[in-house]
N, CA, C and O of each residue as an XYZ file, in Angstrom:
704
protein
N     -38.886     24.057     36.063
C     -39.073     23.992     37.493
C     -38.491     22.667     37.980
O     -38.730     21.611     37.395
N     -37.717     22.750     39.072
C     -37.113     21.576     39.683
C     -37.373     21.623     41.183
O     -37.203     22.664     41.817
N     -37.789     20.487     41.749
C     -37.940     20.361     43.185
C     -36.994     19.266     43.637
O     -37.017     18.154     43.108
N     -36.158     19.588     44.624
C     -35.199     18.606     45.111
C     -34.469     19.116     46.331
O     -34.829     20.136     46.918
N     -33.424     18.375     46.702
C     -32.643     18.708     47.888
C     -31.247     19.171     47.498
O     -30.665     18.679     46.531
N     -30.716     20.130     48.264
C     -29.357     20.586     48.028
C     -28.379     19.470     48.391
O     -28.509     18.836     49.438
N     -27.404     19.239     47.522
C     -26.411     18.198     47.748
C     -25.292     18.651     48.656
O     -24.574     17.816     49.206
N     -25.124     19.943     48.827
C     -24.095     20.538     49.693
C     -24.534     21.957     50.009
O     -25.465     22.473     49.392
N     -23.874     22.585     50.961
C     -24.175     23.980     51.278
C     -23.912     24.854     50.056
O     -22.953     24.630     49.318
N     -24.771     25.852     49.846
C     -24.588     26.798     48.740
C     -23.328     27.620     48.971
O     -22.900     27.818     50.108
N     -22.740     28.096     47.873
C     -21.515     28.890     47.959
C     -21.740     30.260     47.337
O     -22.319     30.380     46.257
N     -21.270     31.300     48.040
C     -21.312     32.646     47.495
C     -20.060     32.819     46.648
O     -18.947     32.649     47.146
N     -20.230     33.154     45.384
C     -19.116     33.245     44.441
C     -19.057     34.656     43.847
O     -20.050     35.384     43.839
N     -17.873     35.023     43.351
C     -17.696     36.276     42.632
C     -16.896     35.979     41.372
O     -15.850     35.332     41.429
N     -17.389     36.451     40.244
C     -16.688     36.270     38.977
C     -16.904     37.529     38.137
O     -18.037     37.975     37.957
N     -15.819     38.093     37.630
C     -15.880     39.330     36.848
C     -16.603     40.449     37.599
O     -17.319     41.247     36.994
N     -16.413     40.501     38.913
C     -17.016     41.542     39.739
C     -18.488     41.332     40.053
O     -19.094     42.169     40.723
N     -19.080     40.236     39.586
C     -20.496     39.967     39.838
C     -20.621     38.838     40.856
O     -19.942     37.816     40.763
N     -21.507     39.048     41.828
C     -21.722     38.041     42.863
C     -22.913     37.160     42.509
O     -23.882     37.612     41.900
N     -22.819     35.892     42.902
C     -23.899     34.949     42.683
C     -23.766     33.797     43.667
O     -22.711     33.577     44.261
N     -24.863     33.072     43.823
C     -24.866     31.891     44.674
C     -24.906     30.676     43.762
O     -25.681     30.618     42.807
N     -24.059     29.710     44.076
C     -23.985     28.484     43.289
C     -24.347     27.315     44.198
O     -23.843     27.211     45.316
N     -25.224     26.433     43.713
C     -25.610     25.254     44.485
C     -26.119     24.169     43.542
O     -26.487     24.447     42.401
N     -26.137     22.935     44.030
C     -26.611     21.795     43.252
C     -27.861     21.231     43.901
O     -27.936     21.083     45.121
N     -28.843     20.919     43.062
C     -30.095     20.346     43.538
C     -30.233     18.941     42.959
O     -30.156     18.742     41.747
N     -30.438     17.972     43.849
C     -30.641     16.578     43.439
C     -32.136     16.327     43.299
O     -32.904     16.506     44.244
N     -32.528     15.913     42.112
C     -33.918     15.571     41.835
C     -33.968     14.046     41.701
O     -33.501     13.486     40.710
N     -34.539     13.385     42.707
C     -34.522     11.926     42.749
C     -35.897     11.362     42.429
O     -36.921     11.830     42.929
N     -35.885     10.353     41.588
C     -37.121      9.669     41.191
C     -36.993      8.213     41.610
O     -35.987      7.566     41.318
N     -38.014      7.692     42.298
C     -38.025      6.296     42.733
C     -39.221      5.598     42.116
O     -40.291      6.192     41.985
N     -39.043      4.333     41.733
C     -40.123      3.557     41.158
C     -39.841      2.070     41.318
O     -38.732      1.664     41.666
N     -40.868      1.265     41.056
C     -40.730     -0.184     41.084
C     -40.858     -0.704     39.655
O     -41.705     -0.259     38.881
N     -40.000     -1.645     39.339
C     -40.065     -2.269     38.018
C     -41.207     -3.279     37.999
O     -41.819     -3.553     39.031
N     -41.489     -3.829     36.823
C     -42.577     -4.808     36.696
C     -42.357     -6.031     37.574
O     -43.319     -6.644     38.038
N     -41.079     -6.394     37.807
C     -40.794     -7.562     38.652
C     -40.723     -7.203     40.139
O     -40.364     -8.053     40.953
N     -41.061     -5.951     40.515
C     -41.130     -5.540     41.908
C     -39.840     -4.978     42.485
O     -39.807     -4.591     43.653
N     -38.787     -4.927     41.697
C     -37.514     -4.380     42.183
C     -37.614     -2.854     42.289
O     -38.154     -2.191     41.404
N     -37.077     -2.310     43.399
C     -37.090     -0.864     43.581
C     -35.920     -0.242     42.826
O     -34.793     -0.734     42.889
N     -36.199      0.829     42.122
C     -35.174      1.540     41.352
C     -35.169      2.999     41.784
O     -36.165      3.526     42.279
N     -34.021      3.638     41.583
C     -33.869      5.049     41.935
C     -32.956      5.703     40.922
O     -31.963      5.120     40.487
N     -33.304      6.920     40.554
C     -32.494      7.679     39.605
C     -32.396      9.117     40.104
O     -33.411      9.717     40.458
N     -31.195      9.672     40.137
C     -30.988     11.045     40.598
C     -30.414     11.881     39.467
O     -29.427     11.499     38.837
N     -31.032     13.011     39.217
C     -30.554     13.972     38.233
C     -30.024     15.175     39.005
O     -30.742     15.757     39.817
N     -28.769     15.549     38.754
C     -28.164     16.689     39.448
C     -28.322     17.934     38.598
O     -28.023     17.934     37.404
N     -28.797     18.994     39.232
C     -29.020     20.271     38.567
C     -28.097     21.311     39.185
O     -28.141     21.555     40.391
N     -27.271     21.916     38.362
C     -26.360     22.957     38.816
C     -27.075     24.295     38.687
O     -27.502     24.677     37.598
N     -27.205     25.010     39.811
C     -28.011     26.235     39.842
C     -27.159     27.465     40.157
O     -26.241     27.417     40.976
N     -27.489     28.558     39.488
C     -26.858     29.852     39.723
C     -27.958     30.867     40.009
O     -28.880     31.040     39.212
N     -27.850     31.546     41.175
C     -28.776     32.607     41.555
C     -27.976     33.898     41.606
O     -27.114     34.060     42.469
N     -28.252     34.816     40.692
C     -27.477     36.053     40.606
C     -27.772     36.993     41.755
O     -28.885     37.040     42.279
N     -26.741     37.746     42.137
C     -26.857     38.730     43.201
C     -26.466     38.161     44.543
O     -26.445     36.947     44.743
N     -26.162     39.044     45.445
C     -25.801     38.637     46.806
C     -27.092     38.429     47.590
O     -27.907     39.346     47.696
N     -27.279     37.266     48.122
C     -28.516     36.907     48.816
C     -28.191     36.485     50.248
O     -28.439     35.340     50.626
N     -27.637     37.399     51.045
C     -27.201     37.069     52.406
C     -28.309     36.483     53.267
O     -28.047     35.625     54.110
N     -29.531     36.927     53.070
C     -30.641     36.438     53.892
C     -30.958     34.974     53.595
O     -31.459     34.261     54.464
N     -30.672     34.523     52.384
C     -30.961     33.135     52.007
C     -29.867     32.156     52.418
O     -30.151     30.988     52.684
N     -28.630     32.616     52.472
C     -27.496     31.707     52.673
C     -27.637     30.777     53.886
O     -27.287     29.603     53.769
N     -28.127     31.237     55.040
C     -28.231     30.315     56.175
C     -29.192     29.148     55.939
O     -29.117     28.130     56.627
N     -30.089     29.296     54.974
C     -31.088     28.270     54.711
C     -30.715     27.358     53.550
O     -31.306     26.292     53.381
N     -29.742     27.769     52.754
C     -29.325     26.959     51.607
C     -28.213     26.010     52.045
O     -27.052     26.164     51.666
N     -28.597     25.034     52.844
C     -27.648     24.078     53.399
C     -27.943     22.683     52.870
O     -29.036     22.403     52.376
N     -26.964     21.831     52.984
C     -27.094     20.456     52.505
C     -28.379     19.827     53.059
O     -28.640     19.873     54.262
N     -29.166     19.246     52.166
C     -30.398     18.582     52.555
C     -31.634     19.450     52.475
O     -32.746     18.923     52.482
N     -31.480     20.782     52.399
C     -32.646     21.669     52.335
C     -33.432     21.388     51.063
O     -32.852     21.231     49.989
N     -34.751     21.325     51.187
C     -35.612     21.074     50.034
C     -36.011     22.412     49.425
O     -36.466     23.313     50.130
N     -35.838     22.537     48.109
C     -36.122     23.792     47.415
C     -36.904     23.535     46.137
O     -36.886     22.439     45.576
N     -37.585     24.573     45.700
C     -38.208     24.600     44.382
C     -37.492     25.703     43.607
O     -37.470     26.859     44.031
N     -36.912     25.337     42.475
C     -36.151     26.277     41.660
C     -36.871     26.461     40.328
O     -37.225     25.489     39.660
N     -37.080     27.712     39.956
C     -37.688     28.022     38.667
C     -36.710     28.919     37.910
O     -36.213     29.904     38.455
N     -36.437     28.571     36.650
C     -35.506     29.378     35.877
C     -35.317     28.835     34.470
O     -36.061     27.973     34.003
N     -34.307     29.362     33.819
C     -33.983     28.953     32.465
C     -32.922     27.858     32.530
O     -31.885     28.017     33.175
N     -33.192     26.770     31.864
C     -32.268     25.640     31.932
C     -31.588     25.346     30.610
O     -32.108     25.647     29.536
N     -30.422     24.757     30.717
C     -29.712     24.226     29.552
C     -29.142     22.875     29.963
O     -28.715     22.698     31.104
N     -29.136     21.931     29.044
C     -28.663     20.588     29.376
C     -27.152     20.510     29.303
O     -26.498     21.272     28.590
N     -26.614     19.560     30.067
C     -25.184     19.266     30.029
C     -25.033     17.764     30.195
O     -25.908     17.095     30.746
N     -23.937     17.255     29.722
C     -23.628     15.839     29.869
C     -22.315     15.731     30.618
O     -21.359     16.444     30.316
N     -22.270     14.830     31.603
C     -21.047     14.654     32.379
C     -20.834     13.179     32.665
O     -21.758     12.372     32.565
N     -19.620     12.845     33.017
C     -19.264     11.470     33.330
C     -19.522     11.218     34.815
O     -19.060     11.976     35.668
N     -20.262     10.152     35.116
C     -20.576      9.808     36.497
C     -19.685      8.656     36.945
O     -19.858      7.527     36.484
N     -18.718      8.930     37.854
C     -17.860      7.841     38.337
C     -18.659      6.757     39.056
O     -18.320      5.577     38.972
N     -19.721      7.153     39.764
C     -20.528      6.196     40.507
C     -21.267      5.241     39.563
O     -21.301      4.032     39.791
N     -21.851      5.795     38.512
C     -22.623      4.972     37.580
C     -21.773      4.443     36.427
O     -22.219      3.586     35.664
N     -20.559      4.950     36.303
C     -19.627      4.561     35.233
C     -20.247      4.697     33.844
O     -20.175      3.795     33.009
N     -20.858      5.861     33.635
C     -21.434      6.165     32.327
C     -21.621      7.677     32.205
O     -21.366      8.428     33.147
N     -22.062      8.095     31.046
C     -22.363      9.500     30.837
C     -23.793      9.763     31.323
O     -24.686      8.943     31.112
N     -24.003     10.923     31.980
C     -25.294     11.275     32.558
C     -25.644     12.694     32.120
O     -24.767     13.548     31.985
N     -26.936     12.935     31.900
C     -27.393     14.282     31.546
C     -27.790     15.033     32.812
O     -28.289     14.436     33.766
N     -27.570     16.327     32.815
C     -27.956     17.187     33.926
C     -28.410     18.523     33.387
O     -28.376     18.762     32.180
N     -28.829     19.383     34.275
C     -29.275     20.712     33.887
C     -28.436     21.790     34.557
O     -28.053     21.665     35.720
N     -28.158     22.841     33.813
C     -27.635     24.084     34.376
C     -28.836     25.018     34.415
O     -29.486     25.239     33.393
N     -29.134     25.568     35.587
C     -30.313     26.426     35.718
C     -29.897     27.818     36.180
O     -29.238     27.980     37.208
N     -30.295     28.818     35.398
C     -30.149     30.211     35.803
C     -31.442     30.546     36.544
O     -32.499     30.690     35.929
N     -31.350     30.669     37.865
C     -32.529     30.744     38.728
C     -33.198     32.116     38.651
O     -32.566     33.154     38.842
N     -34.506     32.080     38.364
C     -35.330     33.285     38.405
C     -36.055     33.375     39.737
O     -36.237     34.464     40.281
N     -36.472     32.213     40.268
C     -37.233     32.185     41.516
C     -36.808     30.955     42.311
O     -36.639     29.867     41.760
N     -36.639     31.153     43.616
C     -36.250     30.073     44.519
C     -37.186     30.100     45.710
O     -37.399     31.149     46.318
N     -37.747     28.940     46.044
C     -38.603     28.853     47.223
C     -38.095     27.738     48.124
O     -37.841     26.623     47.668
N     -37.952     28.047     49.395
C     -37.573     27.049     50.390
C     -38.844     26.298     50.757
O     -39.847     26.908     51.127
N     -38.801     24.965     50.655
C     -40.026     24.215     50.920
C     -39.865     23.164     52.007
O     -40.716     22.285     52.141
N     -38.799     23.238     52.779
C     -38.697     22.366     53.947
C     -37.532     21.416     53.914
O     -36.481     21.732     53.358
N     -37.708     20.258     54.503
C     -36.770     19.135     54.593
C     -35.800     19.236     55.749
O     -35.247     18.219     56.166
N     -35.572     20.419     56.280
C     -34.745     20.549     57.471
C     -35.571     21.316     58.497
O     -36.443     22.096     58.114
N     -35.323     21.118     59.784
C     -36.096     21.861     60.780
C     -36.023     23.359     60.510
O     -34.942     23.909     60.299
N     -37.153     23.995     60.518
C     -37.238     25.409     60.171
C     -37.132     26.266     61.427
O     -37.981     26.158     62.312
N     -36.099     27.127     61.528
C     -35.955     27.964     62.716
C     -36.925     29.141     62.744
O     -36.997     29.858     63.742
N     -37.669     29.346     61.663
C     -38.574     30.494     61.609
C     -39.971     30.127     62.100
O     -40.480     29.053     61.781
N     -40.590     31.013     62.872
C     -41.950     30.768     63.362
C     -42.983     31.094     62.284
O     -42.662     31.741     61.287
N     -44.203     30.653     62.483
C     -45.299     31.019     61.586
C     -45.839     32.402     61.952
O     -46.324     33.135     61.090
N     -45.751     32.750     63.231
C     -46.214     34.055     63.731
C     -45.201     34.567     64.740
O     -44.529     33.785     65.412
N     -45.095     35.887     64.842
C     -44.294     36.486     65.909
C     -45.152     37.516     66.628
O     -46.166     37.983     66.110
N     -44.719     37.852     67.828
C     -45.475     38.786     68.665
C     -44.667     40.067     68.803
O     -43.505     40.032     69.210
N     -45.273     41.192     68.468
C     -44.595     42.477     68.570
C     -44.475     42.866     70.045
O     -45.141     42.265     70.888
N     -43.640     43.860     70.376
C     -43.529     44.298     71.769
C     -44.865     44.774     72.362
O     -45.036     44.779     73.581
N     -45.805     45.172     71.500
C     -47.109     45.611     71.985
C     -48.112     44.469     72.102
O     -49.257     44.691     72.496
N     -47.691     43.231     71.761
C     -48.554     42.067     71.914
C     -49.322     41.675     70.672
O     -50.112     40.732     70.720
N     -49.120     42.369     69.556
C     -49.816     42.032     68.315
C     -49.170     40.795     67.686
O     -47.945     40.725     67.578
N     -49.986     39.815     67.268
C     -49.479     38.617     66.587
C     -49.434     38.913     65.099
O     -50.440     39.287     64.496
N     -48.244     38.741     64.508
C     -48.024     39.077     63.111
C     -47.584     37.820     62.359
O     -46.638     37.161     62.790
N     -48.240     37.467     61.248
C     -47.823     36.281     60.488
C     -46.495     36.533     59.771
O     -46.209     37.648     59.335
N     -45.690     35.468     59.659
C     -44.394     35.523     58.964
C     -44.556     34.809     57.633
O     -45.067     33.689     57.591
N     -44.131     35.435     56.550
C     -44.250     34.806     55.241
C     -43.178     33.737     55.066
O     -42.250     33.652     55.871
N     -43.300     32.918     54.015
C     -42.321     31.870     53.758
C     -40.931     32.439     53.487
O     -39.931     31.752     53.698
N     -40.857     33.654     53.034
C     -39.556     34.248     52.730
C     -38.892     34.805     53.978
O     -37.839     35.435     53.886
N     -39.499     34.582     55.160
C     -38.950     34.986     56.440
C     -38.855     36.499     56.602
O     -37.821     37.058     56.968
N     -39.961     37.115     56.317
C     -40.049     38.543     56.582
C     -41.486     38.886     56.931
O     -42.412     38.131     56.636
N     -41.653     40.024     57.556
C     -42.983     40.546     57.833
C     -43.126     41.842     57.056
O     -42.151     42.339     56.493
N     -44.299     42.378     57.021
C     -44.533     43.646     56.349
C     -43.615     44.700     56.969
O     -43.635     44.906     58.183
N     -42.815     45.365     56.143
C     -41.841     46.341     56.645
C     -42.497     47.459     57.443
O     -41.867     48.027     58.335
N     -43.752     47.785     57.140
C     -44.436     48.854     57.873
C     -44.642     48.465     59.336
O     -44.591     49.320     60.220
N     -44.874     47.178     59.593
C     -45.030     46.708     60.975
C     -43.687     46.819     61.702
O     -43.630     47.247     62.855
N     -42.601     46.427     61.010
C     -41.264     46.535     61.618
C     -40.950     47.984     61.965
O     -40.463     48.273     63.058
N     -41.226     48.883     61.046
C     -40.923     50.306     61.274
C     -41.829     50.907     62.341
O     -41.384     51.737     63.134
N     -43.084     50.499     62.368
C     -44.017     51.011     63.366
C     -43.616     50.577     64.774
O     -43.985     51.222     65.755
N     -42.860     49.483     64.870
C     -42.423     48.980     66.167
C     -40.990     49.384     66.487
O     -40.374     48.815     67.388
N     -40.448     50.367     65.752
C     -39.167     50.957     66.116
C     -37.959     50.563     65.295
O     -36.852     50.998     65.613
N     -38.116     49.751     64.241
C     -36.957     49.382     63.418
C     -36.459     50.606     62.655
O     -37.237     51.311     62.013
N     -35.169     50.844     62.733
C     -34.521     51.941     62.006
C     -33.529     51.324     61.026
O     -33.215     50.139     61.130
N     -33.032     52.115     60.075
C     -32.100     51.583     59.078
C     -30.879     50.932     59.715
O     -30.380     49.930     59.203
N     -30.395     51.477     60.807
C     -29.199     50.936     61.459
C     -29.506     50.283     62.803
O     -28.596     49.982     63.575
N     -30.804     50.064     63.082
C     -31.184     49.503     64.383
C     -32.407     48.588     64.237
O     -33.535     49.072     64.143
N     -32.185     47.255     64.218
C     -33.332     46.344     64.158
C     -34.068     46.293     65.495
O     -33.549     46.765     66.506
N     -35.256     45.731     65.506
C     -36.021     45.537     66.741
C     -36.096     44.037     67.032
O     -35.879     43.204     66.151
N     -36.407     43.717     68.284
C     -36.510     42.314     68.666
C     -37.969     41.949     68.885
O     -38.726     42.677     69.527
N     -38.342     40.800     68.332
C     -39.681     40.251     68.506
C     -39.530     38.844     69.078
O     -38.460     38.242     68.996
N     -40.604     38.333     69.651
C     -40.645     36.971     70.165
C     -41.669     36.172     69.373
O     -42.639     36.733     68.864
N     -41.456     34.857     69.266
C     -42.517     34.023     68.729
C     -43.334     33.483     69.892
O     -43.074     33.833     71.044
N     -44.304     32.647     69.613
C     -45.202     32.168     70.661
C     -44.540     31.147     71.577
O     -45.107     30.794     72.610
N     -43.338     30.660     71.217
C     -42.593     29.727     72.075
C     -41.421     30.432     72.755
O     -40.492     29.779     73.231
N     -41.464     31.739     72.799
C     -40.454     32.586     73.436
C     -39.119     32.599     72.693
O     -38.095     32.924     73.295
N     -39.101     32.257     71.408
C     -37.897     32.406     70.592
C     -37.669     33.886     70.331
O     -38.635     34.634     70.176
N     -36.428     34.325     70.279
C     -36.078     35.729     70.093
C     -35.606     35.951     68.664
O     -34.786     35.189     68.151
N     -36.119     36.991     68.024
C     -35.812     37.281     66.623
C     -35.496     38.759     66.437
O     -36.076     39.623     67.095
N     -34.572     39.027     65.534
C     -34.243     40.393     65.155
C     -34.974     40.694     63.855
O     -34.913     39.904     62.913
N     -35.667     41.832     63.793
C     -36.386     42.234     62.593
C     -35.824     43.573     62.138
O     -35.854     44.555     62.880
N     -35.307     43.605     60.898
C     -34.672     44.830     60.420
C     -35.680     45.790     59.787
O     -36.871     45.491     59.708
N     -35.194     46.929     59.344
C     -35.965     48.027     58.783
C     -36.852     47.584     57.622
O     -37.931     48.140     57.415
N     -36.392     46.567     56.851
C     -37.137     46.081     55.692
C     -38.047     44.900     56.015
O     -38.720     44.378     55.127
N     -38.073     44.472     57.284
C     -38.949     43.384     57.688
C     -38.304     42.005     57.680
O     -38.971     41.018     57.992
N     -37.012     41.911     57.328
C     -36.334     40.617     57.308
C     -36.101     40.128     58.731
O     -35.697     40.897     59.604
N     -36.361     38.838     58.958
C     -36.278     38.232     60.283
C     -35.039     37.354     60.388
O     -34.751     36.551     59.501
N     -34.312     37.524     61.490
C     -33.145     36.699     61.792
C     -33.337     36.089     63.173
O     -33.545     36.812     64.147
N     -33.268     34.742     63.266
C     -33.423     34.145     64.605
C     -32.218     34.474     65.477
O     -31.076     34.353     65.036
N     -32.473     34.890     66.716
C     -31.403     35.163     67.668
C     -31.307     34.034     68.684
O     -30.215     33.611     69.065
N     -32.469     33.554     69.114
C     -32.503     32.497     70.113
C     -33.903     31.893     70.076
O     -34.892     32.625     70.137
N     -34.000     30.579     69.978
C     -35.308     29.939     69.961
C     -35.715     29.571     71.372
O     -34.869     29.499     72.264
N     -36.991     29.339     71.584
C     -37.498     28.959     72.896
C     -36.837     27.692     73.410
O     -36.580     27.576     74.608
N     -36.554     26.728     72.516
C     -35.915     25.490     72.958
C     -34.470     25.742     73.364
O     -33.963     25.070     74.262
N     -33.784     26.712     72.715
C     -32.413     27.063     73.111
C     -32.415     27.624     74.526
O     -31.538     27.300     75.327
N     -33.398     28.463     74.835
C     -33.495     29.059     76.157
C     -33.710     27.981     77.206
O     -33.086     28.003     78.266
N     -34.602     27.028     76.904
C     -34.865     25.940     77.838
C     -33.612     25.095     78.066
O     -33.328     24.676     79.188
N     -32.873     24.854     76.995
C     -31.679     24.029     77.115
C     -30.616     24.735     77.950
O     -29.934     24.088     78.745
N     -30.459     26.056     77.786
C     -29.480     26.802     78.584
C     -29.841     26.738     80.046
O     -28.958     26.593     80.892
N     -31.156     26.847     80.375
C     -31.582     26.767     81.759
C     -31.301     25.392     82.350
O     -30.934     25.280     83.520
N     -31.472     24.334     81.538
C     -31.212     22.974     81.985
C     -29.738     22.751     82.245
O     -29.374     22.033     83.176
N     -28.864     23.371     81.415
C     -27.422     23.190     81.544
C     -26.836     23.916     82.747
O     -25.729     23.592     83.176
N     -27.548     24.883     83.298
C     -27.007     25.666     84.423
C     -27.109     24.927     85.733
O     -26.698     25.449     86.770
């Protein structure tokens, strides 16, 4: 398990006909030495998440904080910055959780067209039965609002995509 920040935006890759997402996670450790000097050490972890994960890509951006769980293997590489050899990990990701670090465009709750408040999970989806009960079809998502009047598209499987946040609406009104 590794918790850290993405060093750059994740990339969707294809190799031998198989799709995967490739990204690097920086795991930084800070401490003070006995003489009070502050020290910092960063370990870079190269991560591969198999399969096409279109719903995750907008959130796997530089600086995003993630928790990665998977099978790791060590590697050694030359660090031009430190001018020495450094150890790192290659991780075949089994589980990925977004844990913050950048402003989150997803609400904690959304309001259905009938006024029901529905909680949103960390994976940015709601129970698919609620989406379908409110009119989501395989080829036609439905629109929900959050409590700040942000507009969201919810597909047949319950996946949520932000269309417009309440602050975006306010800013457009101010610009007019």
